[in-house]
N, C-alpha and C positions, 0 to 999 in steps of 0.2 A: 452715425459718422464711419465711413471705409476704416477697413482694418488698417491699411497702411497710413491712414491720419492718427490712428490710435497707435501704430508701432512709432511713430513721429514724437507722441507725446512722451512715452517711454523714453526715446532717445533725448530729450530735451532733460527730463528729469534727470537721465542718466550726467549729462553734462553739468546740470546745477550741484549733483551731487561732487563731481570732480571738483568742482569750482569752489567746494567750500561753503555753500547755501545751507540754508536751515534744514538738518536732517529730518529732525521731526515732523517738518511741513512737507517736506519732499514723501516720508512715508506714509501720511495721510493721504496725500495725493494718489500714490499708488494703490491704496487701498479703495478710494474712490473708483481707480479705473478698473481695477477688478471686479467691483461691484458693478459697473456699468453705467456710473454716474459721469458721464463725459463731460456733460457741460459745467456741473461744478468744480470738476476737475481742472479744466480748461481756466476757468475764474481764476482758481489758486494760483494757477502757474502764472498767469499775467501778473498778479498781486506778487509774486515772489520775484517776478523779473524786473517790476517798476518800483522796488522798494527803494526810497531814496534816504539820505541822511537827514536828521533830525537837523535843526536852525542851531545857530551857534549856542554855545554852552553861555552860562553868565558870566564865566570868565573869559578874558581876551583869547578870542580863539587865534590858533595859529594859521597862518595860509601858506598854502603850498600849491606849486603848481602839478598837474597829473602827469606824472613823467613815467617812462618806461625806461628802468637800466639798461644802458648800452649793453653789458654783457649778457642781461637775460634775453634782450632782443637778438642778440646772435644766436644765441642757444636755438631760441623758438624757429628762427629760419632755417638753420640745419636741421631741426627737427621736421620741419615743415617739408624740406627738400627731400627727406628721407622717405616720408610718407607718401610724397607724390610719385615717386618712383615705384612703392611698393603697391600704389593703386591699381586696380585691373578695370575698376570703372569709377564713374562719379558719383559719390552718396547722393542719394536723393533729397530735394530741398526741403525745409519744414513746412512750405506750403504746399497746399494742394488748391490749383487753379478752380476746382470743382467743389471744393469745401464751402460749409456755410458760413463756417467762420474763422477768423486768422488765429494762429497760438498768439502773436505779438501784433503790436500797433505797427502799420508798415509808416506811418509818419512821426514816428520818434524824433525829436531834434537830435540833432549832432552838436556835441559840446565843442567849443574851441580848446584846441590843446592849450592856447594860453590863459584861458579863463581860470579865474580863481575861484576855488569853491569853499564854503566852509566844511571844517573839520569838527567832528564831534570830539568827546576825549577819549572814545576808541579809537579814532583814527589818529590820537595824538600818543597813544600807546604803540600803534602800529607803523608809527612815522618809519623805523628801521627795517621792517618785516618785508618778506618777499613781497612781489607784485602778484597781486589773485584779481582773477577775472570778475570777481566780488566788488571791485574797487571802483566798477563802471555798470553801466547798464547797456543793455544789447540794443543796439539800433539795425536798421535794415542792411548798412553796409558792413557789420559786422559778422553777417550770417556765413560770408565765405572761411572767414576766419574760425569761425563755431564748427561749421561743417569739417575743418580739419583737424580741429583739437578733437570733436566728437569721433572722427574714424579712429584716432589711437585710444581714446576711451572705451568704443565700443569694442575693439578686438580683446582689450583688458577684461571687459566685462564679460565675452564671450569666455575667453579661457576661463575665468573665476567659475562661471555657470558650469562649464564642462566638467570642471574638476569635482565639483559638489554635487551635480544632478545627474551625470552623465549618464546612459545605460551601460553599466559596467559588463565585463563579460561574464556571462552565468556562472555562478557557482554551483548549481544543480545540474541535475542530468536530465537528458532530453524528456524523460517521462514527467518531472517534476516542474517542466517549464511550460507557461500557456501565456503569452502575451497578451492575446486577444481575448482571453477570460479577464485579466487586469485593467485591458483597456475599456471595457464594456461596464465594469463594474464603476471605474471612475467618470466614465461618460455618463453614467444614470445618475450620479450623485451630484455633477454638474448641472444637469439639466433638472435635477429636483433635490435639491440641497437639503429639504426636509427628510430624505429619507436616512441620511445619517443619524436620526433621532434612534432610529431601530438597526441600522443594517450597518453599524461601525465595528472595527476590529480593534482589539485592544493592542498595546504597544508591545507588551510581551508575546503575541502571538502575531504582529504584524511582519510577515514577511514576503515582500515584493522581490519579483525578479527584477523589474526594469526600474532603475532609481529615480529615473524623471517622473514616472506615475506616483512611486512614492513621495515624491516631493508635491506634486497636484494634490496627492491626499491629506498632507498636511496644512495645506492653502485651503483645503474645503474645511478642515478641522476648525480653523481660527479664521477664515474670511469669508468664504461663500456660504459655507452652513456654521458658522461662529456662532450665531444666536441660538441654533438649534441642537448644536452637538453637547452632549452631556458631558460633566467634568473629568467622570472617570475615562471618558474616549480621549480626551486632551493629555489625559496624565502620562507624562513620559515622553512625548515627542516636542521637539523644538519646533521653531517658524519654519515656513518655506523661504524658499529664494525667489523671489518674484522679479520678473524681468518680460522684455518683449518676446524671447522665445517660449516662457512659458505660457503667457497669454495666445501665442499662437497654436501651441500644442492644445491648450486649454479648447479653443476655438472649434479645431478639428475633431477633436474627443466629442463635444457636444453635437456637432453636427452629424458624425458619423451614427452615434447611437441615437439620436432622436428619430432618425429615418427608419430607425426597427423596432421592433415590440419583442420585449424582454421580460422576464419575470423577476423581479428584483429579488423575490426571497430565494429562487434556485441560483440565481448568479452570487448571491451572497453565500449561500452555502457550499457552492463547489469551490469558491475561494478561500472560505475558511478551512474547508477540509484539506486544500492544497497547502496553506498556510501551515496548518498541523502537521502535515507530510514533510515540508520545507525545514519546518523547527525541528522534529527529530531527527532527521536526516543530518542536519549540520551538528546537532548535539550528540549524536552516536559516533563513536571513535572507530567501531569495528566494522569493516568492510562489509562481510557477509550479512550483519543486521541491517547495513545501509542498502544494499540490494535487495532486501527483502520489505524494507519500506518503500523502497521505489517501487516494487512488484504491487504493493496496494492497490495503486491506481488501475491495474490490470485485473482485480477481483471482479468476478462475474456479475456481484453484488454490488459492486463499488457505488453506483447512480442511486442504490437506493439507501446507501448508510448516511448516517448524519455524521457531524463532527465529532461528536462523543465516541460515536461507534467506531470512527477512523481512531481516535486516540486509544480504544481499548483494543484494535486490530493491532496496533503498534506496541502494545504490553503482549498480547498473543504471540507477536513474532519473536519478542525477546524470549517469552519462556518456552516456546516451540523449539527455538534453537538450542536449550538447555538439553535437547534430547537428539537421540540418533533417528535420521529419516530418512528415508529412502522410496523408491517406487517399487515394489515386489516384482510388478508385472514387466520393469525394464530390463534391458541388457541381461536376458536370461541365458542367451545362447553363449556369450562370452564367460558366463558365471560358469556354465555346464563344461564347456570347452578347457577353460583354462585350468579348473582343478585347483585355483588358487584361493583356499579357504580353511577356516579353522577347522571344518568338519573332518580333513582330511590329513591333519597334525594330530590325531590322536583323541578328539573331544567325542564323548559319549553321544552315539547316535540313539534318541528315543524312537520309540515306536506307540505315540499315543493314536487312542480309538476316537473314530470319529461318528456322529451319529445328528440325525435331526428329525424332528417328529411335529415341527409346527406346520401347518395347512398353508400359511402364505406369509408375506412381507408386507407388514403396512406401516406407512411414515405415521409418525406421531404417538408411537408404541414404543415399550420396551419391552424385551424377551431377555430371559434367562435360561440356560441349561446347567445344570450341577451335574458333578463327576466325582468319583474319588480321584485322590492323587493318581498322576501318571496314566491314566486311562484315555486321555484323547481329547482332552479340552481342546489345545492349541489346533491340532487336525480338524477337529470339527468348526473351528472358527475359519481356517482355511478354505475348507471345503464349499462354505455358506458364502465367503467372499469370492469364491472363484465362481459359483454358480450364480450370483447376484451381478457380477460384473461383465461376465461372457454371455450368459442368456437372458439375462434381461437389459444388458447394455446399459450399467449404471457405474459410476464412480464409485469407489468404496474405502472407506478408510481404515486399517486395522491397527489397532494400539494394544501393544503386549509388554506386559512386564515378566515374562517367563521366556519365551524363545526368542531367540536372536534372528537378525535378518537372514542370516545364513541358510539357517534351517528353514526358515519360512519360505525363502526361494526352492529350497529343495522338494519342500513338501507342494510347494505351487504347482512346480512342473510335474512331480507324480499323480498328482492330482487331475490337472490337464491332461496328461498324456492318456488316462486310462477311464477317464469319465467318459461313458457311451454317449450320454445326449451331448458333450462337449466335442467330441469325436467329431459329430456332425456337422462342426462349424469348422474347425480345423481340416477335416476331410483325410487324417491321417487313422487309420484302424490299427494300434499298435498296443500292445502289453508289455510293460518293463515295470519293475519294481524298483523303489526307492534305493534297496540296495546295490544294485547293477548300476543306477544312474551315479549314485555316489562312488564305486570304485570303476566307473567309466567302463562298462564292458558290455560290447556288442557282438551279436552273432554276425558271422560272415554270410553272404552270398552263397550257394550252392555250388557254384562255378569258380568260386573264389580259391585260388590256391595260396593260402595263407595258414600260419602256424598256430594254433588255438589250444586252450586250456581243457583240462577234465570235464569243464561243462560246456564247453563249445563256443566260448568266447575269444575273439581275436587277442592272442598276445601283442602286448608293447616290447619292442626288441628294446635290449641292454641299451645300447648306444641311441636310440631313437627319443628326440625330444618329444614333448607334449604336440606342440605344434605339426612335427614331422607327424607324428601319431593319427593327428586329426585329419591330414590330408589322405594317409593312406585310407583311413575308415571311409572317408568318402567315395573312394574309388571301390573298395570290398564288400561296404556293407549298407545294404538298403534300410535295415533296422537303424542305423546311425542317421542317414539321409532322413529318413522319416521323423527321428528325434528331433533333427535339428529344423525340419520345417516347421515341426510345432513351437518350438522356442520361437521362432522367427515370427510366426503368426503371433504369439502373445505378445511380442514386442511391439508389432504393429497396432495393438488394440490400446490408441493413443488416448480415444474419447471416453473409454471406460477401463481405466488403469485402477490398479489397486495400489492404494497409497499405504505406507507401513512407517510408524513411529514406535521407536522402542523406549519406555520407561521404565525406570527401576524406582528412586527414590523421588516422589512427588507429592503433593499436596492435591486436595479435591479442586483447588482453585487453578493449580497449574493445568491438572487434566480437562477443565471445564475448557479454559483458554486454548488448548491446543485443539479442540474440537472445533471451537468456534473460528480459529485461524484458519482450518481446513474448510470450513463450510463458507466462510468469505473469500478465501482464495480460489477454491475449485469447486463452490458448490455442491459439496459432498454431504448427501442426506440420508447415505446407509453407512454406519459405523459399527464395528465389530470390536470389542473390550475385551482381551483375554489376560488376566483373569481380575474379576471383579474384587479388590481387597481394601481393606481401611487404608487412609493415606498415611504417610510416614509419622506423621506426629501423633496418630492413633493405634499404632501397632500393637496386637494383642487386644484391643477393645473390640470384641465383637458386634457391640451394640453400635459404632460408630459405622458399622457398612451400610446400615440404612442411609444414614447420611450422604454417603457418595449416590447410593441407588436412587435416592430422591433428586440428586443434582443432575443426574443423567436423564430421569424421567421429565423434569422440568424442561430440560432442552430438548427433548424430543417433542413435547408437545407445543413449548413456544416457537419453534422452528422449524417442525412440520418434519422431523427425522425420525429413523428407524435406529434403535439403539439396541444391539444384541450383546449381552455378557455370559461369560462363563463362571460358576460358582464350584467351591469347593465341598462336596459330601464327604461324610466321615466313613472310617473303615469300621462301619457297625454288622451286627449279625443280622440286620434285618434282610429279609427275603427280596429279593430284586423286585418281584411285583408288589410287595408291600411298603415300599419305598413312600415316606410323607416328610413333611416340612420338618418334623425333629430330625431327620437324618442330615440335616445342612451342620456344616462345620462353624457356620458363623448364625449370628442370631436371626432367628427364624422370622423376626419382626421385618426383615427384608422383602418378604413376600407380599407385604401391604403395598408397596409402590408399584409393582411390577404388573404388567399387563398379562406376561405369560410365564409361567415356572415350569420346565420339566426336570424330572430327578431320573437320571440315567445310570446303571449298574450292570455289571458282566453276570450274565447265568454261567456258574461253573460248570465244566465239563463234565462232570460226574453226576449234574443235576438236570441235564438236559432232558431226561426221561419224564421228569416231573411237570413238563411244561407241555402246551399246546398252543394253537394259533389256527384263528379262522379268517377269511376274506373279507367278513362281514360282521360288523360288530355284533349283530344277533344272525346267527346263523347254526345250522344243526350239521355242517361236516368240519370235521378239524384235522388240522395236519401236524405231523410231527417234527420236531426239531432234527434234522440231519447231523449227523456225525460226519466232520471231516478229519482226515488225517494231518492235513496241514494245520499245524498250529495258529496261524495267523487268521484261518477262518473262524469267528468268534460271533455269538448272539448278547445282544445287549436289550434289556429289558427297558422300558421309558415310560414312566409314570406323569401323564401330565397333571399336575398338583394345582396349578390356577390357569385360568382361561377365561377371561373376559368375555371372548366371544361365544362361550357357550359350552359343548361338550369337555370333558374330561378323559379320555379314553387311557388305557393300557396298552402299549404297542411293546413289538419285538421287531428286532433289526438283526441283519446279518453283515456283517463288514469283515472286511480284510487288510491287515495292517500293510502288508507290502506294497498293495496296489492302491491303499487308500480309497478302497471302493465300497459303495455299502448301499443294501436295498431295504426298503420298507417291507417287510413280508406281512405284515397285519396284525389283527386284534389278539392279544396274549392272554392266556387263561393257564389256570392249572389244569393237569389231567384229570380225568373222572375216572 
């Protein structure tokens, strides 16, 4: 039967319902139509229309004529006139000349208005009630009147429908809207209701954006897929609002989806993940967290995530938000030029020593470097992260529980300025100490006529603002222009940024979630953690450090990451070249879960003559350690205590604190 005929059947049912006919029967007929049982529904409609009153009761029946009250008649006439004025076009007839069957009998006999009819006991009770269409049967001559009444009824029905199931203005941000995904999901269920046995969405997780599609989903639960739907899937849902507009939308969705090939499991997964995000977005009162929940859909690995992993990511977002976050390699020019940081306000400026001994960075492994307190662990972390980010073009995450963001930024600028290999990338051959950068000291060009201090740096005038001083430096100092060129270059390294998060009081679970959040959000696979300590709940318990190291090791292996940590060495009397795992300040059992462990300690200046180094591990030529007048020039012994890849050499490094520059000299040994 054509769609317009189906619509007419719905219209007839709407009229019957308004007229007060049996609502249970009407509901059954609607269900038949929804299931496509058109012939059965049509027969029921005829039966409902042709119901006649029973014969006279055993008691003497009352007789009455079929009369329309004059006042009521006038009201109906006025109502019809008003409807006629509002009409834009004639409503369609209930008949379709091309249809195989009529909705009603065309030859229904008309009753004489003066003919007396038997009245049942119910008629006796309703003798003084208002006139109802139910008091008489429909005949062909009544259709015009029914059409007029239907128009009023149809308008009312549409208003109710729009109120209950209209597509409301979305309460979700743009990233959490996906009407097409919802349509595909509903269309698949309509075409194959059996899918509801597996691909259903529980009431507490059902967050449709389009309310009309939610209405159809309810219909699928109880009608189209009613016999397949598990009881748990129905729990909490009420019945759908069924009418001609619902039917039209169902037909359109079925037709649209059946013409294409979709993977039900993939569609269900994507919608489930979207519902999880919508639910969390609605329930989260903090705007900053809402924004990060919204951004989860932009994660590089979002397509590979399950619904449970999306839930975990939302928890990770909440945990990560607890800590101070930034991108170290972002906005360095402004940081340097403004000078508005806590370092210039009297905070102590540390000069940690940095060194590196491992031969390569491999994902899936954990590496640790142990140094005594205040010996350069944080500087070592920044140097490795900068090299990985800029030389290998990788995104990097730096987690610190010691150094602040401002200290890390200054250290990063110093490292990138003075590193010979990175200089080849940014093109500026320049040498500046961290102290000069912090104090904003730059030398003028030879021909520049400016006032300088005793060390030859341009002086800032007493009444000159920082911004005015910056503009003047741009004109008189090539050294300043080169420095700004470098910080601008770092700012533009968007695809290999250095992300930073400062965590202090934290648990192992929070540390794990922070790392996973950045893994999913930015696909960061290279993580540097300074310093590896026990979590807040186990401070003072050195044995717990192994638990933290195990968590990091599992993350590295399960998600193919490289995680490098720093550890604390004790202030022992052990010679630098004789360091072993017993010199760790924490439990030595941590070594068991690491892939590589290096122990690093400074060689005292007065003991340099006791050491020598060679360029090859087995060599006959040995070199002495040169003594420098500059106190920033130092030597560090590095003992590779564990290396799953093989050799465990003892190395020596020469490094300079002020420039954060280091060089691997060779293999260390005691002088003969």
